[in-house]
C-alpha positions in Angstrom: 103.5 117.2 104.5 101.4 115.5 107.1 101.0 111.8 107.9 97.7 110.7 109.5 95.7 107.5 109.9 92.8 107.4 107.5 90.4 107.3 110.4 91.4 110.7 111.6 91.1 112.1 108.0 87.6 110.7 107.6 86.5 111.9 111.0 87.7 115.4 110.1 86.4 115.7 106.6 83.3 113.5 106.4 82.5 111.4 109.4 79.4 109.8 107.7 81.8 107.7 105.6 83.4 106.0 108.6 81.0 103.0 108.4 82.2 102.2 104.9 85.6 101.2 105.9 87.1 98.1 107.7 89.3 98.5 110.7 92.5 97.7 108.7 91.6 100.4 106.2 90.9 102.9 108.9 94.3 102.3 110.4 96.1 102.9 107.1 98.4 105.9 107.3 98.1 108.4 104.5 100.4 111.3 103.6 98.8 114.7 102.9 100.9 117.1 100.8 99.1 120.3 102.1 97.8 119.1 105.5 94.5 117.9 106.7 92.8 121.3 106.5 93.2 121.4 102.7 91.4 118.0 102.1 87.8 118.3 100.7 85.2 115.6 100.3 86.3 115.0 96.6 89.9 114.4 97.8 88.7 112.1 100.5 86.7 110.1 98.0 89.8 109.5 95.9 91.9 108.6 99.0 89.3 106.2 100.4 88.9 104.5 97.0 92.7 104.0 96.7 92.9 102.6 100.3 90.0 100.2 99.6 91.7 99.0 96.4 95.0 98.5 98.2 93.4 96.4 100.9 91.2 94.3 98.5 92.1 90.6 98.5 91.1 88.8 95.4 90.2 85.2 96.0 90.3 82.8 93.2 88.7 79.4 93.5 89.9 76.5 91.4 
């Protein structure tokens, strides 16, 4: 297992996605079961989606 900040993962797998993420999302630590070398772009898409959902803040107005 390997733990890395999302920013490092995105820079390694697909740097073109870096502009899609906020600073707080980029600093999110993720755990990779088989290491960073085994992550492909489809895996990255799933991880990025999960991190974005985790950091979403729903605002309700009354």
